[in-house]
C-alpha positions, 0 to 999 in steps of 0.5 A: 140487200134485197130488202133496200130495192123496195122488192116484196113477196106472195102468192097471187090470185090474178082471177084470169085463168081458170081453176086447175091443178095444183102443186104436186100433181103433173099439170098438162099444160099441153098435148100435142099428139102423143106428146105432153108438155107437162110441168108438174114434174119439175115442180115438184123436184123445185119443191122438193130442192127449195124443202131441202135447201130452206125446210128448217127455217120455214118450219121455224116461228118468226116472219118467213117470207125472206127467202123468198123475197130474195128467191124471187127478187133474184130472178125478177128483180134487176138490181139496177132497176128502180121499180120493185118487184111484188109479187100480191093477192088480188093484184087490181087491189093493189094498187093505189085508189083510183077515182076513176080508171079509164080509159081501159081497153074495149074489148076487154077481158070480161073477168078483168072488166068484173074486176075492177068494178068490183073494186069500185072503180068507174071505167071507161072504156076506149076502142082499139083497133088494129094498133092497140089502144086508140091514145086519141080517144084518151087525150082529153081524158082526166084519169089517174090511171089506164089497163093495157096490155100493149104487148098481146091485147085481149081479145083483138090481139093487137099489139101496140104500135111506137108512136103510141106507146110514146103518146101513152107514155106523154099522156101519162107525164102531163096528167101525172098518171099510173100506167099498168101494163097487163103482160100475161102472156107475151112469151107465146109471141110466134112470127116475131121477135118479143115485144118491149116492154111500154115500163122500159119507156118511163119506169116511175110511171109504169106497173107492169104486169105479169102471170105463170098461170099462163106461162105454166098453167091456169092452177100455177097461181102465181103472178107479180108486180113490177112497181114504180117505187113509190109505190111500191111500200104503200101496195105492200102494204096492202097486201099485208093487210089483205092476206097477212103474207103468203106461203115462202115455200111456193115462192121458193119453189118457183125462184127454184124453177126460174134458176135451175133453167127449167121454165126456160126449157119450158117457155121454150117446148110450149112455143113451139107445141102452141106455134105449130097448133096455131099453124094448124089452125090457121090453116083449117079456118082459112081453107074451112072459112076463108070468107071469114078474117083471122085475127090475133094469131101472132100470138097467145093461145087463141085466134079471133075470127071474125063475122059479119056485122048482122050476125048474131055472135052470143046466140052462135056461141050458145048454139055452139056450146050445146053442140059440145064446141068451146067457142066465146063470142066478141060482142059482150067484152066491149065498153064501147058503143058499135061493137065487131061481132065475132068468135075467139077460139081457143088452142091452148088445149085443143090437140092438134089431131082435133083441130079439122074436126073442131073448125068443119062442126064451126063452118057447119053451125056458121053456115045454118047461121047465115054467117058464111057460105060453106067452102 
């Protein structure tokens, strides 16, 4: 049974997405012209089917977690895998105590950095270049853990090169350290086949973290960790101390969504829609701002527009916000010296028809700021 496979479950608050709508209402994930990709209907149907199948059991007293554990484990956890799957609240806090968490990617996600610091862990920044985390910089570090997003680094979009993946595994083995692999949106890759997980190189040293808040909607606060076997009991205990168990009903509804194929069909539709939007954004940026490099366009739901080194990207982002243009400055996301300047441009909720006007408005603003010449 799945208990022997070290599978525990729960509802996760990953903490990396914006608040959104919850189950019971249609969650609009994407809108392209007149087309709307809506997952709410499928989720509500999955809830109804879960209630029909197990509702009476869920209303009875006792441990209500086994139904969700079995269902989620069946879809997310191969029976012969060495690691276990845990769906848990506050993912970062579930892992083992570490004296120092480092290296961590620089630049990195601001809310992730804040969450790590909040748990009392010291951060050692490590540069990211076009091949991902610069593993040569961490060779001498005796860190207990490293957090990395090898499939699609945020915010640069870099993919960790094969040689660096091997070097990272070798470093973890020599230092008896843990690799925390954040695989937050690998499903949305447009120009090549999906990238394999680092965990496949050494399941005993990698904790693989995933979330549905990107693939479904920010309001679907479900995530999971695929763990080395020797960490599962400790993480399960910590999770129990934090929340005393999580709602089985939500877990079973997600499992139903997976097992019926609705999840895979949604991913296929969303990937096509996001790719069209990505293509339109890149084309418009190239036409309107030909002198500025674009990075990270191969996957995800944002691109990085690189600005000259002497430009104040924070001031530009603030000016853009006052004009109704929502962008994020790159430089504050660094934990290492000499940060690059740039703007993160998200297209996850930006209809195609609005892309050209938005880029033209941004181009005008950048010209006024001296960041580029008008095309």
